[in-house]
The first five atom37 places (N, CA, C, CB, O) and aatype in JSON, in Angstrom:
{
  "aatype": [12, 2, 19, 19, 13, 16, 3, 15, 9, 1, 5, 13, 1, 9, 1, 1, 7, 10, 2, 1, 1, 6, 10, 15, 1, 11, 15, 7, 10, 8, 3, 3, 0, 9, 5, 1, 9, 6, 0, 7, 6, 18, 11, 14, 16, 11, 2, 16, 4, 5, 1, 9, 0, 3, 0, 10, 6, 19, 3, 10, 15, 6, 9, 18, 7, 16, 3, 7, 16, 12, 3, 11, 19, 2, 10, 10, 1, 0, 0, 10, 9, 6, 19, 6, 6, 1, 10, 3, 19, 9, 4, 11, 19, 19, 3, 0, 16, 2, 15, 13, 10, 6, 1, 9, 3, 15, 6, 3, 0, 6, 9, 3, 6, 5, 0, 8, 11, 4, 10, 16, 5, 19, 12, 5, 9, 10, 11, 1],
  "atom_mask": [
    [1, 1, 1, 1, 1],
    [1, 1, 1, 1, 1],
    [1, 1, 1, 1, 1],
    [1, 1, 1, 1, 1],
    [1, 1, 1, 1, 1],
    [1, 1, 1, 1, 1],
    [1, 1, 1, 1, 1],
    [1, 1, 1, 1, 1],
    [1, 1, 1, 1, 1],
    [1, 1, 1, 1, 1],
    [1, 1, 1, 1, 1],
    [1, 1, 1, 1, 1],
    [1, 1, 1, 1, 1],
    [1, 1, 1, 1, 1],
    [1, 1, 1, 1, 1],
    [1, 1, 1, 1, 1],
    [1, 1, 1, 0, 1],
    [1, 1, 1, 1, 1],
    [1, 1, 1, 1, 1],
    [1, 1, 1, 1, 1],
    [1, 1, 1, 1, 1],
    [1, 1, 1, 1, 1],
    [1, 1, 1, 1, 1],
    [1, 1, 1, 1, 1],
    [1, 1, 1, 1, 1],
    [1, 1, 1, 1, 1],
    [1, 1, 1, 1, 1],
    [1, 1, 1, 0, 1],
    [1, 1, 1, 1, 1],
    [1, 1, 1, 1, 1],
    [1, 1, 1, 1, 1],
    [1, 1, 1, 1, 1],
    [1, 1, 1, 1, 1],
    [1, 1, 1, 1, 1],
    [1, 1, 1, 1, 1],
    [1, 1, 1, 1, 1],
    [1, 1, 1, 1, 1],
    [1, 1, 1, 1, 1],
    [1, 1, 1, 1, 1],
    [1, 1, 1, 0, 1],
    [1, 1, 1, 1, 1],
    [1, 1, 1, 1, 1],
    [1, 1, 1, 1, 1],
    [1, 1, 1, 1, 1],
    [1, 1, 1, 1, 1],
    [1, 1, 1, 1, 1],
    [1, 1, 1, 1, 1],
    [1, 1, 1, 1, 1],
    [1, 1, 1, 1, 1],
    [1, 1, 1, 1, 1],
    [1, 1, 1, 1, 1],
    [1, 1, 1, 1, 1],
    [1, 1, 1, 1, 1],
    [1, 1, 1, 1, 1],
    [1, 1, 1, 1, 1],
    [1, 1, 1, 1, 1],
    [1, 1, 1, 1, 1],
    [1, 1, 1, 1, 1],
    [1, 1, 1, 1, 1],
    [1, 1, 1, 1, 1],
    [1, 1, 1, 1, 1],
    [1, 1, 1, 1, 1],
    [1, 1, 1, 1, 1],
    [1, 1, 1, 1, 1],
    [1, 1, 1, 0, 1],
    [1, 1, 1, 1, 1],
    [1, 1, 1, 1, 1],
    [1, 1, 1, 0, 1],
    [1, 1, 1, 1, 1],
    [1, 1, 1, 1, 1],
    [1, 1, 1, 1, 1],
    [1, 1, 1, 1, 1],
    [1, 1, 1, 1, 1],
    [1, 1, 1, 1, 1],
    [1, 1, 1, 1, 1],
    [1, 1, 1, 1, 1],
    [1, 1, 1, 1, 1],
    [1, 1, 1, 1, 1],
    [1, 1, 1, 1, 1],
    [1, 1, 1, 1, 1],
    [1, 1, 1, 1, 1],
    [1, 1, 1, 1, 1],
    [1, 1, 1, 1, 1],
    [1, 1, 1, 1, 1],
    [1, 1, 1, 1, 1],
    [1, 1, 1, 1, 1],
    [1, 1, 1, 1, 1],
    [1, 1, 1, 1, 1],
    [1, 1, 1, 1, 1],
    [1, 1, 1, 1, 1],
    [1, 1, 1, 1, 1],
    [1, 1, 1, 1, 1],
    [1, 1, 1, 1, 1],
    [1, 1, 1, 1, 1],
    [1, 1, 1, 1, 1],
    [1, 1, 1, 1, 1],
    [1, 1, 1, 1, 1],
    [1, 1, 1, 1, 1],
    [1, 1, 1, 1, 1],
    [1, 1, 1, 1, 1],
    [1, 1, 1, 1, 1],
    [1, 1, 1, 1, 1],
    [1, 1, 1, 1, 1],
    [1, 1, 1, 1, 1],
    [1, 1, 1, 1, 1],
    [1, 1, 1, 1, 1],
    [1, 1, 1, 1, 1],
    [1, 1, 1, 1, 1],
    [1, 1, 1, 1, 1],
    [1, 1, 1, 1, 1],
    [1, 1, 1, 1, 1],
    [1, 1, 1, 1, 1],
    [1, 1, 1, 1, 1],
    [1, 1, 1, 1, 1],
    [1, 1, 1, 1, 1],
    [1, 1, 1, 1, 1],
    [1, 1, 1, 1, 1],
    [1, 1, 1, 1, 1],
    [1, 1, 1, 1, 1],
    [1, 1, 1, 1, 1],
    [1, 1, 1, 1, 1],
    [1, 1, 1, 1, 1],
    [1, 1, 1, 1, 1],
    [1, 1, 1, 1, 1],
    [1, 1, 1, 1, 1],
    [1, 1, 1, 1, 1],
    [1, 1, 1, 1, 1],
    [1, 1, 1, 1, 1]
  ],
  "atom_positions": [
    [[41.09, 26.48, 4.2], [41.11, 25.48, 5.26], [42.47, 25.49, 5.92], [40.77, 24.06, 4.71], [43.5, 25.62, 5.24]],
    [[42.48, 25.37, 7.22], [43.78, 25.42, 7.88], [44.46, 24.06, 7.89], [43.62, 25.93, 9.31], [43.81, 23.02, 7.74]],
    [[45.76, 24.08, 8.06], [46.57, 22.86, 8.02], [46.21, 21.92, 9.15], [48.05, 23.2, 8.07], [46.21, 20.7, 8.98]],
    [[45.92, 22.48, 10.33], [45.58, 21.65, 11.48], [44.38, 20.77, 11.15], [45.29, 22.51, 12.72], [44.36, 19.58, 11.48]],
    [[43.38, 21.34, 10.51], [42.18, 20.59, 10.15], [42.5, 19.43, 9.22], [41.15, 21.51, 9.5], [42.1, 18.3, 9.49]],
    [[43.22, 19.7, 8.14], [43.54, 18.64, 7.19], [44.48, 17.62, 7.81], [44.17, 19.22, 5.92], [44.33, 16.42, 7.58]],
    [[45.43, 18.08, 8.59], [46.35, 17.16, 9.27], [45.62, 16.29, 10.28], [47.46, 17.93, 9.95], [45.94, 15.1, 10.42]],
    [[44.65, 16.87, 10.99], [43.96, 16.07, 12.01], [43.12, 14.97, 11.36], [43.07, 16.98, 12.87], [43.03, 13.87, 11.91]],
    [[42.51, 15.24, 10.22], [41.76, 14.19, 9.53], [42.7, 13.07, 9.12], [41.02, 14.75, 8.29], [42.42, 11.9, 9.34]],
    [[43.82, 13.45, 8.52], [44.8, 12.45, 8.08], [45.33, 11.65, 9.29], [45.99, 13.14, 7.33], [45.45, 10.43, 9.22]],
    [[45.63, 12.35, 10.38], [46.17, 11.68, 11.58], [45.16, 10.7, 12.17], [46.57, 12.71, 12.64], [45.51, 9.56, 12.49]],
    [[43.91, 11.13, 12.3], [42.88, 10.22, 12.82], [42.68, 9.03, 11.89], [41.56, 10.97, 13.02], [42.5, 7.91, 12.36]],
    [[42.7, 9.27, 10.58], [42.53, 8.2, 9.61], [43.64, 7.17, 9.77], [42.51, 8.76, 8.17], [43.38, 5.96, 9.8]],
    [[44.88, 7.65, 9.87], [46.03, 6.75, 10.01], [45.98, 6.01, 11.34], [47.35, 7.54, 9.89], [46.24, 4.81, 11.39]],
    [[45.64, 6.73, 12.43], [45.53, 6.09, 13.75], [44.49, 4.98, 13.75], [45.18, 7.12, 14.82], [44.64, 3.98, 14.45]],
    [[43.43, 5.15, 12.97], [42.38, 4.14, 12.89], [42.75, 3.02, 11.92], [41.06, 4.79, 12.46], [42.02, 2.05, 11.78]],
    [[43.91, 3.16, 11.26], [44.36, 2.14, 10.32], [43.55, 2.12, 9.03], [0.0, 0.0, 0.0], [43.42, 1.08, 8.39]],
    [[43.02, 3.29, 8.66], [42.21, 3.36, 7.45], [42.99, 4.02, 6.32], [40.92, 4.14, 7.72], [43.75, 4.96, 6.55]],
    [[42.8, 3.53, 5.11], [43.32, 4.26, 3.96], [42.2, 5.19, 3.48], [43.79, 3.28, 2.81], [41.1, 5.15, 4.01]],
    [[42.48, 6.0, 2.49], [41.47, 6.96, 2.01], [40.22, 6.27, 1.49], [42.07, 7.84, 0.91], [39.1, 6.73, 1.72]],
    [[40.42, 5.17, 0.79], [39.28, 4.45, 0.23], [38.36, 3.93, 1.34], [39.76, 3.27, -0.65], [37.13, 3.99, 1.22]],
    [[38.95, 3.43, 2.42], [38.14, 2.92, 3.53], [37.38, 4.06, 4.23], [39.04, 2.17, 4.54], [36.22, 3.91, 4.6]],
    [[38.06, 5.2, 4.41], [37.4, 6.36, 5.0], [36.28, 6.84, 4.09], [38.41, 7.5, 5.27], [35.21, 7.23, 4.55]],
    [[36.53, 6.81, 2.81], [35.52, 7.19, 1.82], [34.28, 6.31, 1.95], [36.09, 7.09, 0.4], [33.16, 6.8, 1.99]],
    [[34.5, 5.01, 2.02], [33.39, 4.07, 2.13], [32.62, 4.28, 3.43], [33.9, 2.62, 2.05], [31.38, 4.31, 3.42]],
    [[33.33, 4.43, 4.54], [32.68, 4.61, 5.84], [31.92, 5.92, 5.94], [33.7, 4.53, 6.95], [30.89, 5.99, 6.61]],
    [[32.42, 6.96, 5.28], [31.78, 8.28, 5.38], [30.74, 8.51, 4.29], [32.84, 9.36, 5.3], [29.92, 9.42, 4.39]],
    [[30.77, 7.66, 3.26], [29.84, 7.84, 2.15], [30.28, 8.93, 1.19], [0.0, 0.0, 0.0], [29.48, 9.42, 0.39]],
    [[31.54, 9.33, 1.27], [32.09, 10.36, 0.39], [32.94, 9.7, -0.69], [32.92, 11.39, 1.19], [33.41, 8.57, -0.52]],
    [[33.15, 10.39, -1.78], [33.97, 9.88, -2.88], [35.45, 9.91, -2.48], [33.74, 10.7, -4.18], [35.86, 10.79, -1.72]],
    [[36.23, 8.96, -2.98], [37.67, 8.91, -2.7], [38.35, 10.24, -2.99], [38.33, 7.8, -3.54], [39.18, 10.72, -2.21]],
    [[37.98, 10.84, -4.14], [38.59, 12.11, -4.53], [38.29, 13.22, -3.52], [38.11, 12.53, -5.91], [39.13, 14.09, -3.29]],
    [[37.1, 13.19, -2.94], [36.73, 14.21, -1.94], [37.63, 14.11, -0.73], [35.26, 14.07, -1.53], [38.11, 15.12, -0.22]],
    [[37.87, 12.9, -0.25], [38.75, 12.71, 0.9], [40.15, 13.21, 0.58], [38.8, 11.22, 1.32], [40.77, 13.91, 1.38]],
    [[40.65, 12.87, -0.6], [41.99, 13.3, -1.01], [42.06, 14.82, -1.06], [42.36, 12.7, -2.38], [43.03, 15.41, -0.58]],
    [[41.05, 15.46, -1.65], [41.06, 16.92, -1.79], [40.92, 17.62, -0.43], [39.92, 17.37, -2.72], [41.52, 18.67, -0.2]],
    [[40.14, 17.03, 0.46], [39.99, 17.61, 1.8], [41.32, 17.52, 2.54], [38.88, 16.88, 2.6], [41.77, 18.51, 3.13]],
    [[41.95, 16.36, 2.52], [43.24, 16.19, 3.2], [44.33, 17.06, 2.59], [43.66, 14.73, 3.16], [45.25, 17.48, 3.29]],
    [[44.23, 17.34, 1.3], [45.23, 18.18, 0.62], [44.94, 19.67, 0.83], [45.26, 17.86, -0.88], [45.75, 20.51, 0.45]],
    [[43.79, 19.99, 1.44], [43.43, 21.38, 1.66], [42.9, 22.07, 0.41], [0.0, 0.0, 0.0], [42.86, 23.3, 0.35]],
    [[42.48, 21.29, -0.58], [41.97, 21.84, -1.85], [40.47, 22.06, -1.83], [42.33, 20.92, -2.99], [39.92, 22.71, -2.72]],
    [[39.8, 21.52, -0.82], [38.35, 21.59, -0.75], [37.93, 21.9, 0.67], [37.7, 20.28, -1.24], [38.43, 21.28, 1.61]],
    [[37.03, 22.86, 0.84], [36.51, 23.2, 2.16], [35.16, 22.51, 2.33], [36.37, 24.75, 2.33], [34.16, 22.93, 1.75]],
    [[35.12, 21.46, 3.14], [33.87, 20.72, 3.3], [32.86, 21.48, 4.16], [34.15, 19.36, 3.92], [33.23, 22.33, 4.97]],
    [[31.59, 21.17, 3.97], [30.54, 21.74, 4.8], [30.61, 21.11, 6.18], [29.13, 21.53, 4.15], [31.31, 20.12, 6.4]],
    [[29.88, 21.68, 7.1], [29.82, 21.11, 8.45], [29.25, 19.69, 8.39], [28.96, 22.0, 9.39], [29.72, 18.81, 9.11]],
    [[28.24, 19.48, 7.55], [27.65, 18.16, 7.4], [28.69, 17.14, 6.91], [26.47, 18.22, 6.43], [28.74, 16.02, 7.42]],
    [[29.5, 17.54, 5.94], [30.55, 16.65, 5.43], [31.58, 16.37, 6.53], [31.25, 17.27, 4.19], [32.02, 15.23, 6.69]],
    [[31.95, 17.41, 7.28], [32.88, 17.22, 8.39], [32.32, 16.25, 9.42], [33.21, 18.56, 9.06], [33.04, 15.41, 9.97]],
    [[31.0, 16.36, 9.67], [30.37, 15.46, 10.64], [30.4, 14.03, 10.14], [28.92, 15.89, 10.92], [30.62, 13.1, 10.92]],
    [[30.19, 13.83, 8.84], [30.25, 12.48, 8.26], [31.65, 11.89, 8.42], [29.85, 12.52, 6.76], [31.8, 10.71, 8.72]],
    [[32.67, 12.72, 8.22], [34.05, 12.25, 8.38], [34.32, 11.92, 9.84], [35.06, 13.32, 7.88], [34.91, 10.88, 10.15]],
    [[33.9, 12.81, 10.74], [34.09, 12.58, 12.17], [33.4, 11.28, 12.61], [33.56, 13.77, 13.0], [33.98, 10.49, 13.36]],
    [[32.18, 11.07, 12.14], [31.46, 9.84, 12.48], [32.2, 8.61, 11.96], [30.04, 9.88, 11.9], [32.32, 7.61, 12.67]],
    [[32.7, 8.69, 10.72], [33.44, 7.57, 10.14], [34.73, 7.29, 10.91], [33.76, 7.85, 8.66], [35.17, 6.14, 11.02]],
    [[35.34, 8.34, 11.44], [36.58, 8.2, 12.21], [36.31, 7.88, 13.68], [37.41, 9.46, 12.1], [37.24, 7.63, 14.45]],
    [[35.02, 7.92, 14.04], [34.59, 7.66, 15.42], [35.22, 8.64, 16.39], [34.95, 6.24, 15.82], [35.72, 8.26, 17.45]],
    [[35.18, 9.93, 16.02], [35.66, 11.0, 16.89], [34.6, 12.1, 16.93], [37.03, 11.57, 16.39], [33.72, 12.15, 16.07]],
    [[34.69, 12.95, 17.92], [33.81, 14.1, 18.0], [34.19, 15.1, 16.92], [33.87, 14.75, 19.4], [35.37, 15.24, 16.59]],
    [[33.21, 15.79, 16.38], [33.47, 16.77, 15.32], [34.53, 17.77, 15.74], [32.18, 17.5, 14.96], [35.38, 18.14, 14.94]],
    [[34.49, 18.21, 16.98], [35.46, 19.22, 17.43], [36.89, 18.71, 17.4], [35.12, 19.67, 18.84], [37.83, 19.51, 17.3]],
    [[37.08, 17.4, 17.48], [38.44, 16.84, 17.49], [39.17, 16.99, 16.16], [38.38, 15.39, 17.86], [40.4, 17.04, 16.14]],
    [[38.44, 17.06, 15.06], [39.13, 17.18, 13.78], [39.43, 18.63, 13.42], [38.29, 16.54, 12.67], [40.06, 18.9, 12.4]],
    [[38.98, 19.56, 14.27], [39.22, 20.98, 14.01], [40.45, 21.52, 14.7], [38.03, 21.77, 14.42], [40.82, 22.67, 14.46]],
    [[41.09, 20.75, 15.54], [42.27, 21.29, 16.2], [43.0, 20.22, 16.98], [0.0, 0.0, 0.0], [42.43, 19.19, 17.34]],
    [[44.26, 20.49, 17.23], [45.08, 19.51, 17.93], [44.7, 19.39, 19.39], [46.53, 19.86, 17.79], [44.98, 18.37, 20.02]],
    [[44.07, 20.44, 19.96], [43.69, 20.37, 21.37], [42.27, 19.84, 21.56], [43.81, 21.75, 22.01], [41.76, 19.82, 22.68]],
    [[41.65, 19.42, 20.47], [40.32, 18.82, 20.56], [39.19, 19.82, 20.64], [0.0, 0.0, 0.0], [38.07, 19.45, 20.98]],
    [[39.46, 21.08, 20.34], [38.4, 22.08, 20.38], [38.26, 22.76, 19.03], [38.68, 23.13, 21.48], [39.22, 22.86, 18.26]],
    [[37.06, 23.2, 18.76], [36.8, 23.95, 17.54], [36.47, 25.37, 17.99], [35.64, 23.32, 16.68], [35.5, 25.58, 18.71]],
    [[37.28, 26.33, 17.56], [37.01, 27.69, 18.0], [35.75, 28.24, 17.33], [38.21, 28.6, 17.71], [35.32, 27.73, 16.29]],
    [[35.18, 29.27, 17.93], [33.91, 29.84, 17.45], [34.02, 30.4, 16.04], [33.44, 30.95, 18.4], [33.05, 30.34, 15.28]],
    [[35.18, 30.92, 15.67], [35.35, 31.48, 14.33], [35.25, 30.37, 13.28], [36.72, 32.2, 14.21], [34.56, 30.54, 12.28]],
    [[35.92, 29.25, 13.5], [35.85, 28.14, 12.55], [34.45, 27.54, 12.51], [36.87, 27.05, 12.91], [33.98, 27.13, 11.44]],
    [[33.77, 27.48, 13.66], [32.4, 26.99, 13.7], [31.5, 27.9, 12.88], [31.9, 26.88, 15.14], [30.66, 27.42, 12.12]],
    [[31.67, 29.21, 13.03], [30.88, 30.18, 12.27], [31.17, 30.06, 10.77], [31.17, 31.61, 12.75], [30.25, 30.09, 9.96]],
    [[32.46, 29.91, 10.41], [32.82, 29.75, 9.0], [32.16, 28.52, 8.4], [34.34, 29.65, 8.85], [31.61, 28.58, 7.3]],
    [[32.21, 27.41, 9.12], [31.62, 26.17, 8.63], [30.11, 26.32, 8.45], [31.93, 25.01, 9.59], [29.54, 25.85, 7.47]],
    [[29.47, 26.99, 9.41], [28.02, 27.19, 9.32], [27.66, 28.1, 8.15], [27.48, 27.79, 10.63], [26.69, 27.85, 7.44]],
    [[28.44, 29.16, 7.93], [28.17, 30.08, 6.84], [28.38, 29.43, 5.48], [29.05, 31.31, 6.96], [27.64, 29.71, 4.54]],
    [[29.39, 28.58, 5.37], [29.63, 27.86, 4.11], [28.43, 26.97, 3.81], [30.94, 27.01, 4.19], [27.97, 26.9, 2.67]],
    [[27.94, 26.28, 4.84], [26.79, 25.41, 4.64], [25.55, 26.2, 4.24], [26.5, 24.6, 5.91], [24.81, 25.78, 3.34]],
    [[25.31, 27.34, 4.88], [24.16, 28.19, 4.53], [24.29, 28.68, 3.1], [24.05, 29.39, 5.5], [23.33, 28.65, 2.34]],
    [[25.49, 29.13, 2.73], [25.72, 29.62, 1.37], [25.44, 28.54, 0.33], [27.15, 30.13, 1.23], [24.82, 28.81, -0.69]],
    [[25.9, 27.31, 0.59], [25.69, 26.22, -0.35], [24.21, 25.88, -0.47], [26.48, 24.99, 0.08], [23.71, 25.61, -1.56]],
    [[23.5, 25.88, 0.65], [22.06, 25.59, 0.61], [21.31, 26.69, -0.13], [21.5, 25.43, 2.03], [20.4, 26.4, -0.91]],
    [[21.68, 27.94, 0.11], [21.03, 29.04, -0.59], [21.27, 28.95, -2.09], [21.52, 30.39, -0.05], [20.39, 29.25, -2.89]],
    [[22.48, 28.55, -2.47], [22.8, 28.39, -3.88], [21.91, 27.34, -4.52], [24.28, 28.02, -4.07], [21.39, 27.53, -5.62]],
    [[21.72, 26.22, -3.83], [20.85, 25.15, -4.34], [19.42, 25.65, -4.44], [20.93, 23.9, -3.44], [18.75, 25.41, -5.45]],
    [[18.95, 26.34, -3.43], [17.58, 26.86, -3.44], [17.38, 27.83, -4.59], [17.25, 27.54, -2.1], [16.36, 27.78, -5.28]],
    [[18.35, 28.72, -4.82], [18.25, 29.68, -5.92], [18.2, 28.96, -7.27], [19.45, 30.66, -5.9], [17.44, 29.37, -8.15]],
    [[18.98, 27.91, -7.43], [18.96, 27.15, -8.68], [17.6, 26.47, -8.88], [20.07, 26.1, -8.68], [17.08, 26.43, -10.0]],
    [[17.04, 25.94, -7.8], [15.73, 25.3, -7.91], [14.67, 26.34, -8.26], [15.37, 24.59, -6.6], [13.81, 26.08, -9.11]],
    [[14.72, 27.51, -7.63], [13.76, 28.57, -7.92], [13.88, 29.01, -9.38], [13.97, 29.77, -6.98], [12.87, 29.17, -10.06]],
    [[15.1, 29.2, -9.86], [15.3, 29.59, -11.26], [14.76, 28.53, -12.22], [16.79, 29.84, -11.53], [14.09, 28.86, -13.2]],
    [[15.06, 27.27, -11.95], [14.59, 26.19, -12.81], [13.06, 26.09, -12.78], [15.22, 24.85, -12.4], [12.42, 25.87, -13.8]],
    [[12.5, 26.26, -11.59], [11.04, 26.19, -11.46], [10.38, 27.35, -12.19], [10.64, 26.19, -9.98], [9.37, 27.16, -12.87]],
    [[10.93, 28.55, -12.06], [10.37, 29.7, -12.77], [10.44, 29.49, -14.29], [11.12, 30.98, -12.38], [9.5, 29.81, -15.01]],
    [[11.56, 28.96, -14.74], [11.7, 28.68, -16.17], [10.67, 27.65, -16.61], [13.12, 28.17, -16.48], [10.05, 27.79, -17.67]],
    [[10.49, 26.64, -15.8], [9.51, 25.6, -16.09], [8.09, 26.2, -16.15], [9.58, 24.49, -15.03], [7.32, 25.9, -17.06]],
    [[7.77, 27.04, -15.17], [6.42, 27.63, -15.1], [6.12, 28.51, -16.31], [6.26, 28.44, -13.82], [4.97, 28.63, -16.73]],
    [[7.15, 29.13, -16.86], [6.96, 29.97, -18.04], [6.55, 29.15, -19.27], [8.23, 30.76, -18.32], [5.95, 29.69, -20.2]],
    [[6.89, 27.86, -19.28], [6.62, 27.01, -20.44], [5.36, 26.16, -20.3], [7.79, 26.11, -20.69], [5.04, 25.38, -21.19]],
    [[4.66, 26.32, -19.19], [3.52, 25.43, -18.91], [2.39, 25.6, -19.93], [2.99, 25.7, -17.51], [2.0, 26.7, -20.31]],
    [[1.89, 24.44, -20.33], [0.66, 24.36, -21.12], [-0.3, 23.58, -20.23], [0.89, 23.64, -22.55], [-0.09, 22.39, -19.99]],
    [[-1.34, 24.21, -19.75], [-2.21, 23.64, -18.72], [-2.87, 22.32, -19.11], [-3.27, 24.62, -18.37], [-3.36, 21.61, -18.24]],
    [[-2.89, 21.98, -20.38], [-3.54, 20.74, -20.79], [-2.56, 19.59, -21.0], [-4.32, 20.97, -22.06], [-2.96, 18.5, -21.41]],
    [[-1.32, 19.8, -20.73], [-0.3, 18.78, -20.96], [-0.11, 17.94, -19.7], [1.05, 19.44, -21.39], [0.28, 18.47, -18.66]],
    [[-0.39, 16.63, -19.77], [-0.28, 15.74, -18.62], [1.17, 15.59, -18.17], [-0.86, 14.36, -18.96], [1.43, 15.41, -16.98]],
    [[2.11, 15.67, -19.09], [3.53, 15.56, -18.76], [3.96, 16.72, -17.87], [4.39, 15.52, -20.04], [4.81, 16.55, -16.99]],
    [[3.39, 17.87, -18.09], [3.71, 19.05, -17.28], [3.33, 18.81, -15.82], [2.97, 20.3, -17.82], [4.08, 19.19, -14.92]],
    [[2.19, 18.18, -15.59], [1.76, 17.89, -14.23], [2.76, 16.99, -13.53], [0.36, 17.25, -14.23], [3.07, 17.19, -12.36]],
    [[3.27, 15.98, -14.24], [4.27, 15.08, -13.68], [5.57, 15.82, -13.37], [4.54, 13.91, -14.65], [6.17, 15.61, -12.32]],
    [[6.0, 16.68, -14.27], [7.21, 17.46, -14.04], [7.03, 18.42, -12.86], [7.59, 18.25, -15.3], [7.95, 18.62, -12.07]],
    [[5.85, 19.02, -12.76], [5.57, 19.93, -11.64], [5.64, 19.16, -10.32], [4.17, 20.59, -11.8], [6.16, 19.68, -9.33]],
    [[5.13, 17.95, -10.31], [5.19, 17.12, -9.11], [6.64, 16.83, -8.71], [4.43, 15.79, -9.33], [6.99, 16.91, -7.53]],
    [[7.49, 16.51, -9.69], [8.91, 16.25, -9.42], [9.59, 17.49, -8.86], [9.63, 15.79, -10.71], [10.37, 17.39, -7.9]],
    [[9.31, 18.64, -9.43], [9.9, 19.9, -8.94], [9.46, 20.17, -7.51], [9.51, 21.08, -9.84], [10.27, 20.54, -6.66]],
    [[8.19, 19.99, -7.24], [7.66, 20.23, -5.9], [8.3, 19.29, -4.9], [6.15, 20.06, -5.89], [8.65, 19.7, -3.79]],
    [[8.47, 18.03, -5.27], [9.12, 17.06, -4.4], [10.55, 17.48, -4.08], [9.12, 15.67, -5.04], [10.97, 17.4, -2.92]],
    [[11.3, 17.94, -5.08], [12.67, 18.38, -4.86], [12.73, 19.58, -3.94], [13.34, 18.72, -6.18], [13.57, 19.64, -3.05]],
    [[11.83, 20.53, -4.16], [11.79, 21.74, -3.31], [11.5, 21.34, -1.86], [10.72, 22.75, -3.82], [12.14, 21.85, -0.94]],
    [[10.56, 20.45, -1.66], [10.2, 20.03, -0.31], [11.37, 19.31, 0.37], [8.96, 19.13, -0.34], [11.59, 19.49, 1.57]],
    [[12.12, 18.5, -0.38], [13.28, 17.8, 0.18], [14.34, 18.8, 0.61], [13.86, 16.81, -0.84], [14.95, 18.64, 1.66]],
    [[14.57, 19.83, -0.2], [15.56, 20.84, 0.14], [15.15, 21.6, 1.4], [15.76, 21.82, -1.02], [15.99, 21.87, 2.26]],
    [[13.89, 21.93, 1.5], [13.42, 22.69, 2.65], [13.45, 21.88, 3.94], [12.02, 23.19, 2.39], [13.51, 22.46, 5.02]],
    [[13.42, 20.57, 3.84], [13.47, 19.71, 5.04], [14.86, 19.57, 5.59], [12.93, 18.33, 4.72], [15.02, 19.21, 6.75]],
    [[15.88, 19.85, 4.8], [17.28, 19.69, 5.26], [17.55, 20.58, 6.37], [18.27, 19.95, 4.17], [18.66, 20.59, 6.9]]
  ]
}
């Protein structure tokens, strides 16, 4: 993550008179996440950046640079990080579901309930 990005979040937060805890509450993110993002220790997804921008009441592009623009390279990086994270979640769900299917006993009522929960989770992920 570049310094301009982390500095711009901190600057907007301070200009709005918010401390980290208040930004955390407004964005729905954990206090530690805000601290790590501002310290440059964590690269947030585009969705997380949008939540921060909304909480700060600024356009997403404003937190990506001092001139208020987000260059295409950073936009592409943010999109690829988000795709990678979603694919990772999908792969974990597929692995867990395959493992679950290997253990199925067709006469077990509990299995049907677990299958329903897995299906619900998969459908929620695919809707994102």
